[in-house]
C-alpha positions in Angstrom: 0.0 0.0 0.0 1.5 3.3 -1.1 1.4 6.2 1.4 -1.0 8.4 -0.4 -4.1 9.7 1.3 -6.6 7.5 -0.7 -6.1 4.8 -3.3 -9.3 3.0 -4.4 -8.6 -0.6 -5.5 -12.1 -1.9 -5.7 -15.6 -0.5 -5.4 -18.2 -3.1 -6.3 -22.0 -2.9 -6.0 -23.3 -5.7 -3.8 -26.9 -4.9 -3.3 -29.4 -2.1 -3.8 -31.7 -2.1 -0.8 -34.0 0.8 -1.7 -34.5 3.1 -4.7 -37.2 5.8 -4.9 -37.4 8.5 -7.5 -39.5 11.1 -9.2 -38.8 13.8 -11.8 -36.5 16.0 -9.7 -35.0 13.8 -6.9 -34.1 10.2 -6.1 -33.1 8.4 -3.0 -31.0 5.2 -2.8 -29.6 2.9 -0.1 -27.0 0.4 -1.3 -24.0 -1.7 -0.2 -20.6 -1.7 -1.8 -17.6 -4.0 -1.3 -14.7 -1.7 -1.1 -10.9 -2.3 -1.0 -8.8 0.7 -0.6 -5.7 2.1 1.1 -6.2 5.2 3.3 -3.0 6.9 4.6 -1.0 3.7 4.3 -3.7 1.5 6.0 -5.3 -1.2 3.9 -9.1 -1.6 4.2 -11.4 -4.3 3.0 -15.0 -3.3 3.9 -18.6 -3.8 3.1 -20.0 -0.3 3.4 -23.6 0.9 3.3 -24.5 4.2 1.7 -27.6 6.4 1.7 -27.7 9.1 -1.0 -30.1 11.8 -2.1 -29.8 13.2 -5.6 -31.5 16.3 -6.8 -31.9 17.6 -10.4 -30.5 21.2 -10.5 -30.6 23.0 -13.9 -31.2 19.6 -15.7 -28.1 18.0 -14.0 -28.3 15.3 -11.3 -26.2 16.3 -8.3 -25.6 14.5 -4.9 -27.1 16.8 -2.3 -26.6 14.4 0.7 -24.6 11.2 1.3 -24.0 9.1 4.4 -21.5 6.1 4.6 -21.4 3.5 7.2 -18.2 1.5 7.1 -17.0 -1.8 8.4 -18.4 -5.3 8.0 -22.1 -5.0 7.2 -24.6 -7.8 7.9 -25.9 -8.3 4.3 -29.0 -10.0 5.5 -30.5 -6.8 6.8 
């Protein structure tokens, strides 16, 4: 692992738990399998994300994101 702040080695979608959308926003909850090196420390995690996207001037933008790291119980 090289001592750079962040090196992403793998980011793989495992499951989409929830997805809701309409014409100007959408909400998603999903789990990623992630392998990365952060400040010289190797990480191999399942992380859950919650994200809200909003359409602003015809462009989709992330307006909120939350990440829970560590080993996630994928049965939930």
